[in-house]
C-alpha positions, 0 to 999 in steps of 0.5 A, a space after each residue: 293088165 290085171 288078169 294075171 294078178 287076179 288069175 283070170 283067163 279073160 276080162 270078166 267085165 267087158 261090155 261086149 255080150 258073151 253068153 259065158 257071162 250071162 248071169 241068171 240072177 235077178 230073174 234074168 234066167 226066168 226071163 230067158 226061159 220065158 222068151 224062149 217059150 214065147 218064140 218057140 210057141 210061134 204066134 204073134 210078135 214079142 216085145 222086150 224093152 229096157 233101159 240103155 245098158 240094162 242087158 237087152 242085147 245080152 238077152 238077145 244073144 242068149 236067145 240066139 244061143 238057146 233056141 232049138 236047132 230047128 229054128 233059123 234066125 234072121 238078125 236085124 242089126 240096122 234099125 234105120 232101114 226104110 220099109 222097102 230096104 227091110 225086104 231086101 235085108 231079110 232076103 239077104 239074111 235068108 241067103 236069097 239073091 234079090 239084086 235088081 228085083 222089085 220090092 214086090 218080087 222080093 216079097 213074093 221070093 221071101 214068102 216062097 222061101 218061108 213056106 219051103 222052110 215050114 214045109 221042112 219043119 223049120 221055123 224062122 225068127 227075126 231078131 230086131 235090136 234097137 227097135 225104138 230107133 226104127 222109123 214108124 213106117 218100118 215098124 208097120 212093114 214088120 207088122 205087115 210081114 208078120 201076116 205071112 202065114 199058113 192056115 195054122 202057123 205064122 211064117 215069120 216070128 218077130 222079136 223086138 228089143 228096144 228102149 222104153 221109147 218103143 212103148 211110146 211109139 206103139 202108144 200112138 194111134 197110127 201104130 195101134 194095129 202093130 201094138 195089138 199084134 204083140 202077144 208077149 211083152 217083157 221088161 228087163 229090170 235094172 240090177 238091184 243092189 242086193 244082186 250086185 255082190 253076187 253078179 260081180 262074184 259070178 263074172 269073176 269065177 266065170 273068167 277063171 278066178 278061184 280065190 276069195 271074192 275080189 269085191 267086198 260087200 261094201 265095194 259092191 254097194 258102192 258100185 250098185 249105188 253109182 251104177 244105179 243098177 245099169 249093168 253096162 255101168 256095173 261092168 265098167 265100174 267093176 273093170 276100172 275098180 280091178 285096174 285101180 286095185 292092181 295099180 295101187 298094189 304095185 304103188 304100195 309094193 314099190 314104196 
């Protein structure tokens, strides 16, 4: 409704992760670079935690977008899988037919495929979102899968994206082995008030806005305070603010 009014090609504040709207400020660009380095290095398990709506999914999408061409990506969208279901899900992501096979047969098939890919110079990375919602036994199964390796390299690199509850799960005594396998841990910071004005301007220009900044410093400050730095809330509030501005303009114009 407000796109024509502000000269936009698309909505700048959608909550669906779009790499074109990735904001590198607030150290997010550096965090993405560090994630790429950790994954391409290829050892251990990488963990990324952050509050609900802080931008973890956007980082996950950007990681997919930025990884080197020789890296094959497995995306684990369902965190509620049971341990035995995990192997079948990974096989499916690798394009392997596993119907009617026992779990141990699927695991051997997955390992053989990973070895073959490694022999062709490929690297395989599993990206698991909402890892805090995974059953503990499934997290343990991921640890066992991370043991698949050659004499020099890991066959499967794992990146866990989760809310802070994931850290509490990993602190449990039974999860000690998995915790010790995590070689890199990153935290997605909330957006500080000082960065919100720049964030709003970036998203507007990325959507095609060419005029003066649509959000004043005062408006950005209000959004920052109400959202408490949670990016999803910032986007929702900014979207509603643009809609309200257009509606108010129309009312005043017809008054």
